[in-house]
py3Dmol code that shows the C-alpha trace and the ligand (Angstrom):
import py3Dmol

protein = """\
ATOM      1  CA  VAL A   1      28.571  -1.850  16.579  1.00  0.00           C
ATOM      2  CA  GLU A   2      26.747  -5.107  16.241  1.00  0.00           C
ATOM      3  CA  GLN A   3      27.813  -5.814  19.884  1.00  0.00           C
ATOM      4  CA  ILE A   4      26.618  -2.483  21.072  1.00  0.00           C
ATOM      5  CA  ALA A   5      23.276  -3.043  19.339  1.00  0.00           C
ATOM      6  CA  GLU A   6      23.021  -6.385  20.983  1.00  0.00           C
ATOM      7  CA  GLU A   7      23.663  -5.021  24.307  1.00  0.00           C
ATOM      8  CA  ILE A   8      21.288  -2.096  24.038  1.00  0.00           C
ATOM      9  CA  SER A   9      18.519  -4.385  22.957  1.00  0.00           C
ATOM     10  CA  LEU A  10      18.798  -6.183  26.439  1.00  0.00           C
ATOM     11  CA  PHE A  11      17.682  -3.004  28.043  1.00  0.00           C
ATOM     12  CA  PHE A  12      15.277  -1.320  25.453  1.00  0.00           C
ATOM     13  CA  PRO A  13      12.450  -0.329  25.678  1.00  0.00           C
ATOM     14  CA  GLU A  14      12.500  -0.305  29.564  1.00  0.00           C
ATOM     15  CA  LYS A  15      15.406   2.308  29.317  1.00  0.00           C
ATOM     16  CA  ARG A  16      15.227   5.078  26.716  1.00  0.00           C
ATOM     17  CA  PHE A  17      18.356   5.750  24.662  1.00  0.00           C
ATOM     18  CA  ILE A  18      19.730   8.469  22.398  1.00  0.00           C
ATOM     19  CA  ILE A  19      22.649   7.339  20.267  1.00  0.00           C
ATOM     20  CA  VAL A  20      25.304   9.649  18.995  1.00  0.00           C
ATOM     21  CA  HIS A  21      28.293   8.465  16.822  1.00  0.00           C
ATOM     22  CA  GLY A  22      31.369  10.501  15.812  1.00  0.00           C
ATOM     23  CA  GLY A  23      33.266  11.039  12.496  1.00  0.00           C
ATOM     24  CA  GLY A  24      35.874   8.287  12.652  1.00  0.00           C
ATOM     25  CA  SER A  25      37.725   7.355   9.338  1.00  0.00           C
ATOM     26  CA  TYR A  26      34.759   8.751   7.356  1.00  0.00           C
ATOM     27  CA  GLY A  27      34.573  12.417   8.697  1.00  0.00           C
ATOM     28  CA  HIS A  28      37.930  13.371  10.193  1.00  0.00           C
ATOM     29  CA  PRO A  29      40.280  12.880   7.232  1.00  0.00           C
ATOM     30  CA  LEU A  30      37.968  15.110   4.797  1.00  0.00           C
ATOM     31  CA  ALA A  31      37.395  17.702   7.526  1.00  0.00           C
ATOM     32  CA  LYS A  32      41.100  17.872   7.907  1.00  0.00           C
ATOM     33  CA  GLN A  33      41.853  17.947   4.232  1.00  0.00           C
ATOM     34  CA  TYR A  34      39.561  20.740   3.537  1.00  0.00           C
ATOM     35  CA  ALA A  35      40.321  22.598   6.914  1.00  0.00           C
ATOM     36  CA  ILE A  36      36.518  22.793   7.534  1.00  0.00           C
ATOM     37  CA  ARG A  37      37.099  23.771  11.265  1.00  0.00           C
ATOM     38  CA  ASP A  38      38.837  26.890  10.252  1.00  0.00           C
ATOM     39  CA  GLY A  39      35.806  28.266   8.542  1.00  0.00           C
ATOM     40  CA  LEU A  40      34.961  29.185   4.961  1.00  0.00           C
ATOM     41  CA  THR A  41      37.997  31.120   3.620  1.00  0.00           C
ATOM     42  CA  HIS A  42      38.139  29.840  -0.074  1.00  0.00           C
ATOM     43  CA  GLU A  43      35.648  28.516  -2.415  1.00  0.00           C
ATOM     44  CA  GLU A  44      37.239  24.994  -2.786  1.00  0.00           C
ATOM     45  CA  GLN A  45      36.225  24.328   0.770  1.00  0.00           C
ATOM     46  CA  LYS A  46      32.571  24.359  -0.226  1.00  0.00           C
ATOM     47  CA  ILE A  47      32.935  21.013  -2.165  1.00  0.00           C
ATOM     48  CA  GLY A  48      34.898  19.801   0.816  1.00  0.00           C
ATOM     49  CA  PHE A  49      32.135  20.839   3.165  1.00  0.00           C
ATOM     50  CA  CYS A  50      29.565  18.758   1.142  1.00  0.00           C
ATOM     51  CA  LEU A  51      31.891  15.803   0.680  1.00  0.00           C
ATOM     52  CA  THR A  52      32.521  15.682   4.488  1.00  0.00           C
ATOM     53  CA  HIS A  53      28.779  15.756   5.088  1.00  0.00           C
ATOM     54  CA  GLN A  54      28.151  13.197   2.480  1.00  0.00           C
ATOM     55  CA  ALA A  55      30.767  10.836   4.046  1.00  0.00           C
ATOM     56  CA  MET A  56      29.141  11.163   7.427  1.00  0.00           C
ATOM     57  CA  GLN A  57      25.838  10.161   5.849  1.00  0.00           C
ATOM     58  CA  GLN A  58      27.352   7.153   4.462  1.00  0.00           C
ATOM     59  CA  LEU A  59      28.836   6.156   7.742  1.00  0.00           C
ATOM     60  CA  ASN A  60      25.466   6.804   9.338  1.00  0.00           C
ATOM     61  CA  ILE A  61      23.674   4.440   7.071  1.00  0.00           C
ATOM     62  CA  LYS A  62      26.103   1.597   7.877  1.00  0.00           C
ATOM     63  CA  VAL A  63      25.535   2.289  11.638  1.00  0.00           C
ATOM     64  CA  VAL A  64      21.785   2.801  11.570  1.00  0.00           C
ATOM     65  CA  THR A  65      21.435  -0.389   9.628  1.00  0.00           C
ATOM     66  CA  ILE A  66      23.023  -2.491  12.127  1.00  0.00           C
ATOM     67  CA  PHE A  67      20.618  -1.324  14.809  1.00  0.00           C
ATOM     68  CA  ILE A  68      17.528  -1.626  12.660  1.00  0.00           C
ATOM     69  CA  ASN A  69      18.548  -5.130  11.811  1.00  0.00           C
ATOM     70  CA  ARG A  70      18.514  -5.846  15.491  1.00  0.00           C
ATOM     71  CA  LYS A  71      14.884  -4.602  15.550  1.00  0.00           C
ATOM     72  CA  LEU A  72      15.830  -1.383  17.395  1.00  0.00           C
ATOM     73  CA  PRO A  73      13.750   1.553  16.159  1.00  0.00           C
ATOM     74  CA  VAL A  74      16.736   3.750  15.586  1.00  0.00           C
ATOM     75  CA  TYR A  75      15.921   7.031  13.673  1.00  0.00           C
ATOM     76  CA  THR A  76      18.572   9.333  12.372  1.00  0.00           C
ATOM     77  CA  ILE A  77      18.362  12.976  12.683  1.00  0.00           C
ATOM     78  CA  SER A  78      20.983  14.926  10.710  1.00  0.00           C
ATOM     79  CA  SER A  79      22.692  17.250  13.192  1.00  0.00           C
ATOM     80  CA  SER A  80      23.576  19.737  10.458  1.00  0.00           C
ATOM     81  CA  SER A  81      19.951  20.329   9.475  1.00  0.00           C
ATOM     82  CA  ILE A  82      18.916  21.305  12.821  1.00  0.00           C
ATOM     83  CA  PHE A  83      21.885  23.038  14.583  1.00  0.00           C
ATOM     84  CA  ILE A  84      23.865  26.239  13.924  1.00  0.00           C
ATOM     85  CA  ILE A  85      27.188  26.585  15.821  1.00  0.00           C
ATOM     86  CA  LYS A  86      29.648  29.262  16.872  1.00  0.00           C
ATOM     87  CA  ASP A  87      33.231  28.304  17.933  1.00  0.00           C
ATOM     88  CA  HIS A  88      32.294  24.717  17.703  1.00  0.00           C
ATOM     89  CA  GLU A  89      29.437  24.978  20.116  1.00  0.00           C
ATOM     90  CA  ILE A  90      25.757  24.766  19.243  1.00  0.00           C
ATOM     91  CA  ILE A  91      24.121  28.300  19.545  1.00  0.00           C
ATOM     92  CA  ASP A  92      20.727  27.652  17.964  1.00  0.00           C
ATOM     93  CA  GLY A  93      18.560  24.575  16.976  1.00  0.00           C
ATOM     94  CA  SER A  94      15.356  22.843  17.704  1.00  0.00           C
ATOM     95  CA  ILE A  95      15.553  19.488  19.673  1.00  0.00           C
ATOM     96  CA  MET A  96      11.520  19.062  19.533  1.00  0.00           C
ATOM     97  CA  THR A  97      11.940  16.215  17.030  1.00  0.00           C
ATOM     98  CA  ILE A  98      14.117  14.291  19.274  1.00  0.00           C
ATOM     99  CA  ILE A  99      11.872  14.822  22.254  1.00  0.00           C
ATOM    100  CA  LYS A 100       8.777  13.574  20.105  1.00  0.00           C
ATOM    101  CA  LEU A 101      10.778  10.562  18.923  1.00  0.00           C
ATOM    102  CA  LEU A 102      11.592   9.565  22.444  1.00  0.00           C
ATOM    103  CA  GLU A 103       7.920  10.117  23.618  1.00  0.00           C
ATOM    104  CA  GLN A 104       6.806   7.725  20.765  1.00  0.00           C
ATOM    105  CA  GLY A 105       9.287   4.873  21.585  1.00  0.00           C
ATOM    106  CA  PHE A 106      12.049   5.700  18.977  1.00  0.00           C
ATOM    107  CA  ILE A 107      15.751   5.695  19.634  1.00  0.00           C
ATOM    108  CA  PRO A 108      16.993   9.128  18.054  1.00  0.00           C
ATOM    109  CA  LEU A 109      20.456   8.811  16.325  1.00  0.00           C
ATOM    110  CA  LEU A 110      22.542  11.850  15.807  1.00  0.00           C
ATOM    111  CA  TYR A 111      26.092  12.146  14.719  1.00  0.00           C
ATOM    112  CA  GLY A 112      29.034  14.553  14.619  1.00  0.00           C
ATOM    113  CA  ASP A 113      28.750  16.403  11.310  1.00  0.00           C
ATOM    114  CA  THR A 114      29.618  19.447   9.297  1.00  0.00           C
ATOM    115  CA  ALA A 115      27.635  22.401  10.417  1.00  0.00           C
ATOM    116  CA  LEU A 116      27.028  26.094   9.577  1.00  0.00           C
ATOM    117  CA  ASP A 117      28.781  28.401  11.685  1.00  0.00           C
ATOM    118  CA  SER A 118      27.221  32.012  12.434  1.00  0.00           C
ATOM    119  CA  GLU A 119      30.539  33.712  11.976  1.00  0.00           C
ATOM    120  CA  LYS A 120      33.055  31.380  10.288  1.00  0.00           C
ATOM    121  CA  ARG A 121      30.172  30.288   8.007  1.00  0.00           C
ATOM    122  CA  ILE A 122      31.176  26.647   8.111  1.00  0.00           C
ATOM    123  CA  GLY A 123      32.550  24.247  10.800  1.00  0.00           C
ATOM    124  CA  ILE A 124      32.448  20.920  12.374  1.00  0.00           C
ATOM    125  CA  LEU A 125      29.960  19.922  15.067  1.00  0.00           C
ATOM    126  CA  SER A 126      31.638  17.228  17.253  1.00  0.00           C
ATOM    127  CA  GLY A 127      29.410  14.519  18.525  1.00  0.00           C
ATOM    128  CA  ASP A 128      30.915  15.527  21.969  1.00  0.00           C
ATOM    129  CA  GLN A 129      29.471  18.941  21.753  1.00  0.00           C
ATOM    130  CA  LEU A 130      26.224  17.433  20.495  1.00  0.00           C
ATOM    131  CA  ILE A 131      26.004  15.160  23.709  1.00  0.00           C
ATOM    132  CA  ALA A 132      26.819  17.938  25.996  1.00  0.00           C
ATOM    133  CA  TYR A 133      24.167  20.141  24.640  1.00  0.00           C
ATOM    134  CA  LEU A 134      21.550  17.189  24.614  1.00  0.00           C
ATOM    135  CA  ALA A 135      22.565  16.474  28.366  1.00  0.00           C
ATOM    136  CA  CYS A 136      22.183  19.936  29.433  1.00  0.00           C
ATOM    137  CA  THR A 137      18.765  20.121  27.830  1.00  0.00           C
ATOM    138  CA  LEU A 138      17.258  16.713  28.379  1.00  0.00           C
ATOM    139  CA  ARG A 139      19.050  15.940  31.550  1.00  0.00           C
ATOM    140  CA  PRO A 140      19.321  12.108  31.129  1.00  0.00           C
ATOM    141  CA  GLU A 141      20.155   9.730  33.926  1.00  0.00           C
ATOM    142  CA  ARG A 142      23.680   9.269  32.457  1.00  0.00           C
ATOM    143  CA  VAL A 143      25.797   9.716  29.428  1.00  0.00           C
ATOM    144  CA  ILE A 144      28.016   6.846  28.276  1.00  0.00           C
ATOM    145  CA  PHE A 145      31.002   7.274  25.994  1.00  0.00           C
ATOM    146  CA  LEU A 146      32.161   4.176  24.340  1.00  0.00           C
ATOM    147  CA  ILE A 147      35.897   4.727  23.622  1.00  0.00           C
ATOM    148  CA  ASP A 148      38.611   2.295  22.537  1.00  0.00           C
ATOM    149  CA  VAL A 149      40.643   2.187  25.673  1.00  0.00           C
ATOM    150  CA  ASN A 150      39.633   1.185  29.258  1.00  0.00           C
ATOM    151  CA  GLY A 151      39.088   4.692  30.473  1.00  0.00           C
ATOM    152  CA  ILE A 152      40.982   7.825  31.308  1.00  0.00           C
ATOM    153  CA  CYS A 153      44.383   7.467  32.610  1.00  0.00           C
ATOM    154  CA  HIS A 154      47.069   9.666  33.794  1.00  0.00           C
ATOM    155  CA  LYS A 155      49.298   8.548  30.736  1.00  0.00           C
ATOM    156  CA  ASN A 156      48.157   7.781  27.298  1.00  0.00           C
ATOM    157  CA  PRO A 157      47.063   4.061  27.605  1.00  0.00           C
ATOM    158  CA  THR A 158      47.670   3.529  23.878  1.00  0.00           C
ATOM    159  CA  VAL A 159      51.364   4.171  24.602  1.00  0.00           C
ATOM    160  CA  PHE A 160      51.651   3.211  28.260  1.00  0.00           C
ATOM    161  CA  HIS A 161      49.630  -0.068  28.235  1.00  0.00           C
ATOM    162  CA  ASP A 162      49.888  -0.627  32.122  1.00  0.00           C
ATOM    163  CA  ALA A 163      48.618   2.877  32.914  1.00  0.00           C
ATOM    164  CA  PRO A 164      45.884   2.472  35.520  1.00  0.00           C
ATOM    165  CA  VAL A 165      42.397   3.689  34.756  1.00  0.00           C
ATOM    166  CA  ILE A 166      41.151   6.620  36.819  1.00  0.00           C
ATOM    167  CA  GLU A 167      37.928   5.456  38.242  1.00  0.00           C
ATOM    168  CA  HIS A 168      36.546   9.005  39.609  1.00  0.00           C
ATOM    169  CA  PHE A 169      37.398  11.915  37.659  1.00  0.00           C
ATOM    170  CA  ASP A 170      36.788  15.526  38.455  1.00  0.00           C
ATOM    171  CA  ARG A 171      37.873  19.015  37.575  1.00  0.00           C
ATOM    172  CA  LYS A 172      40.780  18.721  39.872  1.00  0.00           C
ATOM    173  CA  THR A 173      42.066  15.404  38.145  1.00  0.00           C
ATOM    174  CA  LEU A 174      42.156  17.308  34.859  1.00  0.00           C
ATOM    175  CA  ASN A 175      45.453  19.275  35.952  1.00  0.00           C
ATOM    176  CA  THR A 176      47.155  15.841  36.825  1.00  0.00           C
ATOM    177  CA  LEU A 177      46.763  14.445  33.368  1.00  0.00           C
ATOM    178  CA  ILE A 178      49.924  14.287  31.192  1.00  0.00           C
ATOM    179  CA  SER A 179      48.926  15.854  27.899  1.00  0.00           C
ATOM    180  CA  ASP A 180      50.202  13.545  24.998  1.00  0.00           C
ATOM    181  CA  ASN A 181      48.729  13.984  21.514  1.00  0.00           C
ATOM    182  CA  THR A 182      50.913  11.414  19.816  1.00  0.00           C
ATOM    183  CA  ASP A 183      47.816   9.236  19.350  1.00  0.00           C
ATOM    184  CA  SER A 184      45.311  12.035  18.372  1.00  0.00           C
ATOM    185  CA  GLY A 185      45.869  10.748  14.682  1.00  0.00           C
ATOM    186  CA  THR A 186      43.412  12.364  12.392  1.00  0.00           C
ATOM    187  CA  ASP A 187      40.955  13.490  15.043  1.00  0.00           C
ATOM    188  CA  THR A 188      40.117  17.134  14.146  1.00  0.00           C
ATOM    189  CA  THR A 189      37.846  17.855  17.029  1.00  0.00           C
ATOM    190  CA  GLY A 190      40.168  17.409  20.008  1.00  0.00           C
ATOM    191  CA  GLY A 191      40.226  13.703  20.973  1.00  0.00           C
ATOM    192  CA  ILE A 192      39.926  12.690  24.537  1.00  0.00           C
ATOM    193  CA  PHE A 193      40.478  16.159  26.027  1.00  0.00           C
ATOM    194  CA  ASN A 194      37.432  17.630  24.145  1.00  0.00           C
ATOM    195  CA  LYS A 195      35.506  14.672  25.566  1.00  0.00           C
ATOM    196  CA  ILE A 196      36.578  15.493  29.251  1.00  0.00           C
ATOM    197  CA  ASP A 197      35.934  19.210  28.596  1.00  0.00           C
ATOM    198  CA  GLN A 198      32.415  18.465  27.461  1.00  0.00           C
ATOM    199  CA  ALA A 199      31.598  15.815  30.110  1.00  0.00           C
ATOM    200  CA  LEU A 200      32.635  18.376  32.899  1.00  0.00           C
ATOM    201  CA  LYS A 201      29.791  20.512  31.595  1.00  0.00           C
ATOM    202  CA  MET A 202      27.138  17.860  31.804  1.00  0.00           C
ATOM    203  CA  PRO A 203      24.467  17.862  34.697  1.00  0.00           C
ATOM    204  CA  CYS A 204      24.714  13.998  34.971  1.00  0.00           C
ATOM    205  CA  PRO A 205      27.226  11.322  35.618  1.00  0.00           C
ATOM    206  CA  VAL A 206      29.464  10.671  32.460  1.00  0.00           C
ATOM    207  CA  HIS A 207      31.013   7.141  32.020  1.00  0.00           C
ATOM    208  CA  LEU A 208      33.751   6.557  29.615  1.00  0.00           C
ATOM    209  CA  ILE A 209      34.076   2.867  28.968  1.00  0.00           C
ATOM    210  CA  ASN A 210      35.789   0.575  26.470  1.00  0.00           C
ATOM    211  CA  GLY A 211      33.119  -0.088  23.697  1.00  0.00           C
ATOM    212  CA  HIS A 212      35.207  -2.882  22.363  1.00  0.00           C
ATOM    213  CA  ILE A 213      34.815  -5.054  25.342  1.00  0.00           C
ATOM    214  CA  LYS A 214      31.656  -7.312  25.202  1.00  0.00           C
ATOM    215  CA  GLY A 215      29.565  -6.939  28.338  1.00  0.00           C
ATOM    216  CA  ASN A 216      30.752  -3.471  29.463  1.00  0.00           C
ATOM    217  CA  ILE A 217      27.546  -1.707  28.639  1.00  0.00           C
ATOM    218  CA  THR A 218      25.647  -4.561  30.321  1.00  0.00           C
ATOM    219  CA  LYS A 219      27.682  -4.275  33.457  1.00  0.00           C
ATOM    220  CA  LEU A 220      27.410  -0.526  33.834  1.00  0.00           C
ATOM    221  CA  LEU A 221      23.707  -0.462  33.348  1.00  0.00           C
ATOM    222  CA  LYS A 222      23.265  -3.159  35.895  1.00  0.00           C
ATOM    223  CA  GLY A 223      25.135  -0.925  38.386  1.00  0.00           C
ATOM    224  CA  ASP A 224      28.704  -2.175  38.286  1.00  0.00           C
ATOM    225  CA  THR A 225      31.852  -0.021  38.105  1.00  0.00           C
ATOM    226  CA  VAL A 226      33.297   0.048  34.634  1.00  0.00           C
ATOM    227  CA  GLY A 227      36.004   2.541  33.216  1.00  0.00           C
ATOM    228  CA  THR A 228      35.895   6.281  34.410  1.00  0.00           C
ATOM    229  CA  LEU A 229      33.201   8.192  35.963  1.00  0.00           C
ATOM    230  CA  ILE A 230      33.281  11.797  35.299  1.00  0.00           C
ATOM    231  CA  CYS A 231      31.258  14.011  37.684  1.00  0.00           C
ATOM    232  CA  SER A 232      31.022  17.775  37.330  1.00  0.00           C
ATOM    233  CA  SER A 233      30.680  19.740  40.607  1.00  0.00           C
ATOM    234  CA  ALA A 234      27.138  20.310  39.728  1.00  0.00           C
ATOM    235  CA  VAL A 235      26.547  16.488  39.760  1.00  0.00           C
ATOM    236  CA  MET A 236      28.292  16.047  43.156  1.00  0.00           C
ATOM    237  CA  GLU A 237      26.427  18.791  44.969  1.00  0.00           C
TER     238      GLU A 237
END
"""
ligand_1 = """\
10
LIG
O 34.175 12.507 15.835
C 33.292 14.841 13.930
O 32.574 14.219 14.971
P 33.366 13.723 16.175
C 32.496 14.953 12.596
O 32.256 13.293 17.203
C 33.299 15.170 11.349
O 34.237 14.706 16.810
C 32.523 15.593 10.209
C 34.633 15.017 11.342
"""
view = py3Dmol.view(width=600, height=400)
view.addModel(protein, "pdb")
view.setStyle({"model": 0}, {"cartoon": {"style": "trace"}})
view.addModel(ligand_1, "xyz")
view.setStyle({"model": 1}, {"stick": {}})
view.zoomTo()
view.show()
């Protein structure tokens, strides 16, 4: 995250950013333990819902502190306070605070979180769904997903290390992927397939690049080709 903050500071404030982080090892194990995505079916889950949210707040404080230490004006907005979901997707919420923060030169930061569900009562709002919603409403120049492999490959690159990265991905490419969930671990929100699904809804180019490789963000923002570019048919038209 320090490396990411350093690279963003090379482009801010000339470029405006919104940062979204996921649940990682803070949110997913608790979300799984208490079956939060299944909705509220028994009382014990209420404590699990609160604990998962609290774990996300703790992760968020760690992340946001790194950016603020780099003198980046990153300001957290708790997703669960402003969005209501149904079937894992946002159905209601106000992004006025996000717009105002951007106008005033801040970098809004949101994160995948627990959320209230209009039917199942509780659920998980993934950072992926959050980004898709923000992309559709705010129409940014681009979306960049920082992942832990070099891009999307036909085979799982954490198992097949020599699998070449697909540079341009569209809806047709989806059918050629070999589905392999061996590496989904404790990810409760759909792993890479959810990212692809959400990316194909976005009205802008979506890049998936390796966030562990120093210089990748810089290269991409300077116009070089890095990782996988996903374009929905709306972007290509
Ligand atoms: O990692 C999930 O967010 P994601 C958030 O972006 C929780 O899917 C609480 C598991």
